[in-house]
N, C-alpha and C positions, 0 to 999 in steps of 0.2 A: 568577511570582507577582506580584500587584499591589503597588505601593509605597506606596499610601495607602488609608485606610479612612475612610469617611464614616458616622458613627453618628448616627441621629436618634432623639430621645426624644419619644414621643407619649403621650397618655392624657388622661383626663378632668381637669377643673379640680380642683385641690386634692390631687392624689395625690402631689405632691412631686417632679416632674420637675426643676424648677430647683434645688431643694435638693440633689438627688443630684449634679447637675453641680458645684454649688458645694462640696459636701463632698469631691468627688474632688480639686478644684483646691486647696482650702484645707487638706485633710486634717483637717478638723474641722467641726463643725456650725455653721452660720450661721443664726441665728434669722430674720432678715428679709432676704429676697432679692427682686430685681426680678421682675416678672411673667414675662418671658422673658429668660434669660441670653444675652448675645451669644455667637456662635460661638467655640468654643475650639479652638486648634490645639496638638497635643502633638507635639513633634519626635520623629523616629525613635529617637534615641539614648536616650530614656527609656522606650521601650516594649520588652517582651520580644521582639516579632516584628520590631523594627527597621523599622517603617513609620510614616509620618506619619499621625496620627489626627486627624480633625476631628469634634468633638462638637457637635451642633446641638440646641438646645432648641426647644420649640414651645408655642404656646398652643392652647387648645381652644375659644375663643369664636368667635362669628360673625365678629368683626373680624379673626381670625387665619386664616380659612379659606383665602384665596388663598395666603398665605405657607406655610401647612401643606401644601397640595397641591403647591406647587413643591418644597418640601423632601422630601416623600415620594418624588417622582419622581427626585430627585438622590441619595437615600440608597443606600448599599451594604448597610446592615442597619438594621432598625427595632426599637427597644426600646419595647414597649408597657407603660407603667407603670400599675399599679393599687395601691390602698391596701388593706391587709389589714383596716382598720377600716371599709371601705366596700364591702360585697359587690356593690353595683350597678356599681362601677368594674371589678370582675372579670367580672361577667355580661355587660357590654357589649363585652368582647374578642371573643367569637365571634359576637355579634349585630350589632355595629356596626363595630369597628375592622378586624378581619380581612376582612370583606366589602367594606369601604370601600377597602382597598388593592387588592383584586382588581378592584373597579369602576374604579379608576384605571389598571388594566393593569400594576400593579407586582408583580413577582415577585422579591423579595429575601428573605433569611433574616429571621426574626422571633424576638426574644428576649422572653419575658414576664418582667416585673420586679415582684415583690411588695414594695412599700415599707412602711415603718413597722412592722417586726416588733417594735420596742421596745414597741408598744402591746399585745402579747400578755402583758405582765407577765413572769413568770419563765420562761414557756415560749416560747423563741425559735423552736425548730424546729417546723415543721408536719408532723406524721406523715402527714396525709391529703393532702399536696400532690400526690403522684404520682397518686392517684385523681382529683383535681380536674383535673389537667392532661391526662391521657391522652386523654379524649374530645375535647378541643380539638386535640391533636396528630394524632389519627386523622382528623379532618375537615379540618384545615388543615396540609398537609404542609410548608408553609413555616416552621412553628414549630419551632425547633431545640431549645430548652430553656427552663426557667424558673429564675430566680434570685430568692431572697428576700433583702432587704437592709434596713438602717436607715440613712437619711441622718443621723439624729440621734446615734446611738451613737458613731461610724459603724461599721457592720458590713457586710462583703461589697460595699461600694461599688465598689472596684477590680475585684472579680470580675465585676460587671455588664459592665464595658467589656472585660475580658479575654475573656469568652464572646462578646461582640459582635464583637470583632476575629477571634476564632477562627472564628466562623460565616462570615465573609467569606473569610479566608485558607485555611481548611481545612474547606470545606463538607461537610455530611453528604449532601445530596440526590443528588449524582452517584454516590456510592459505595454507599449503604445504603438499603434499603427498611425504614423504621421500622415500618410496619404489619405486614409479614410477618417482620421480624427476619432478613433475609438480605441478602447482597451483591447489588447490581444486576448484570444480565448484562454490561454494558460494563465494570464493575469486575472481574468474574470473568475476562473475556477478557484484560484488561490484565495482571492478576496472573499468569494462566497463561502469558502470553507472557514476562513477566519471569522466572518460574520456569524456563522452558525455556532462556532465554538464560543464566541463572546455573548451570544444570546442564551444566557444561563437558564432562563425558564422556558426557552423554546416556544415563545409566543410570536415569533416572526418580526419582532422589533427590538431595537436596543434602547432601553429606557435610560433615564438619567444616571441611575446607579451603575448599569452595565457599561455605559459610555465612559463614566469616570474610571471604572476598573480597567477598561481597555486603554484609556489614556495613561493610567498609572503604569500598566504593564509595559507599554511601548515607549513612553516618554518620561516616566518617573515624576509625573506631576498631574494633579487633578485638573479638570476643566472648571474654570470659573463660570458661575451661573450666566453671566453676561455673554461669555464666549459661546456657551452651549445654546443659548437662545438665538444668538447671531447665526450659528451654523444651521439651526433648524429653519430659521426664517429664509436663509439663502436657498436651502434645499426645497422648501415649500414653493418658492417663487420659480425655480428653474427645473425641478425634477418632478415629473408626474408620479404621484403615489410615493414620493420620497419620504413623507412623514405621515405616520398614522398613530392615532391615540397618543399624541405628543411624544412619540418615539421615532427613531430613525429606522426605516425599512431597509431591506437588502438593496433595493433600487437606489435609495438615498445614499447608502454607504458607497456603492459603486460610483455614483455621480460625484461624491466628494473627492474620491481618488482620481477620477478623470480630470476634475478641476485642478487638483494639486499638480498633476503632470502637465496640463496645458499651461499652467502659470509658472512652470519651471521649478516646482518644488518636489522634484523626484525623490529627494532625500527623505521626505515624509513617508511616501509609499514604501520606499525601500526599507526604512527603519521598521515599519510595521511587518513587512514580509520577513525580514531577517529575525525579528523577535519571535516569530512563529515558526522559525526553522528553515525558511526557504533560502536556496542558493540562487545564483544568477540565472540558472536554467529553469528557475521556478519549480524545482523539485526539492523535497525535504532532504536535508543533508544527512549523510550517514551518521555523523557525530550527534545530530539531534535525535535521530531514531534509535541509535545504539550507543549511548554514552558508555565510557569505559567502566567496566564492571568485571573484575577478575574473581573467579570462583575456583577455589582450590579443588583438586581432584577428589578429595574425600569429603567434600561439603555439598550441600544441596541448597536450593533457593526456594523461599516461600514468600507469600505476600505479607506485608506488614499490616498493622491495623489501619494505617492511612490508606494503603492500597485497597483493602476490603471496603473501607468507607467510600472511596472514590467509585468503585464498581457498584456499590449499593446505591449511591446517590444518582449515578447516571441511569441505572435501571429504573429507579423510581421516577426520574424526570421523563423518560420516554414511555413509561406505562401510563399513557394518556387517559385511559378509562379507569385507571386505578383498581384493576381487578387482581393485582398481585402477580400478573404474568404478562409476558410480551408475546403479542401476535407476530406473525411473519412480517407484516407491514411495519410494526413498531421496531422490530429487530433490524430490518433494512434501514429504517430511518436512523437508528442509533449508530449503525456502521457507515453512514453516508459520508462522514469526514475521514474515512479510512479506505484502504483498497477493497474492503468488503469483509464478510464473515471469514475469520481466519480458520474456521473448522469446517468449511463447506465440503471439503474433500472427505471429511469423516462423517458426512451426512448429519451434522448437527443441525437442529436440536433433537433429531430422532434418537440420538445415541445417549441422551442424558435424561434426567428426571423431568417428567412433565405431568400435568394433571389432566382431568377430563375436559376442561374447558379451553385451555390455552396451551400453546406449544412449550413454553419455558417459564418456570417459576424462578423466584429470586434464589431459592436454595440451589436449583440446578445451575443458574448463571454463576454463582459464586464458586460452586464445586468445579465447574469447567475451568474457571480462571485459576483455581488452586492447582488443578492437574497440569494445566498449561505451564504455569510458573515452575512447577517441579520438573517437568520434562523438557521444556524449551523456554527458558526465562527471557531469551532475546525477543521472542514473539510478544510476551507480556510487556517488555520495555517499549517496544515500538508502538504497541497499541495504546499504551498510556499516553504516548506522544500524539498519536492520531486522534484519540478521543478527547484530548485537551486536559490532561492531568495538570492542575494549576501550580504545583510546587516543584521547584528544582532544588537539588537534584532528585531524579526519580529512583536512584539506586540506594 
């Protein structure tokens, strides 16, 4: 996860961009502010996400154009501010501002910010906001959400920057199709893999013990019994086949993450994905697959007792018929959380020890990993990650 977030405020003249920034910093309304407020740096210790945040103001005049384009290209997230008492400033979001970003080749999250809600009088909440925003979000997928605020009162000013941070650190786009309201295929694949790794006994459900271990790994805290029952009750009610034999199925696991995202709790799903080594492109990171492990030229690498135990345990788990050997289907199932059999080009398992009834014995399996570790320890390191080796570090 990145350690800094650069937030740019843009919008038509007079919508209150500079006043929003000033209200955040001063925690009160300042009537007279300069045309463009200098860049503000907020240190990580005062932000919920513990990241350094840069807030950049901008002008909309011709004299500001070059600076504006430079800042648009540097931004991690853009807040387009409009004024609720100036309908034209809202209308220009889909007709000018959003096409302008695309014209510059910029593809970052966008937050729409409706300022001056104090001018609504007693009615601060806009009941029609969703109907006004949905057409824009359907046409411009980069728009994450809309926040209404008042720099004068001030109301919801800190929320503007919270949602901007969140759009960068926990983005929606890689996970969820807002148009069809479904998880994206890459997200589904990643969550299915995580489910399979957490299903220790490979019975197709996460029981109470497995869910608690998952919770501990991702969030450093066990699930309380009442919480666990509440989750299962919700899944039973809304997800067909989401609970079986009092455990959470793969369908139930996917439903839970869909609900987290739909309710704006993207940080929950991102925490899970990152704990299992996924980057923002939903691929396993190089540092996760290949942790730093220096080997001197005159040294060799071999499996430790813990490594042998892990490969023994996973062999026995996938040996469903308990005949002491893995059939081709069992071997394929074992490698289903990885890119596949790493020795396929070597015609494995035909190249190793086998008995008369099954392709590969435990002896052959461990011998193959011993040889692989000696000749190419990076392959062993990556497959320990793919197959779910539970302890860190792996080196």
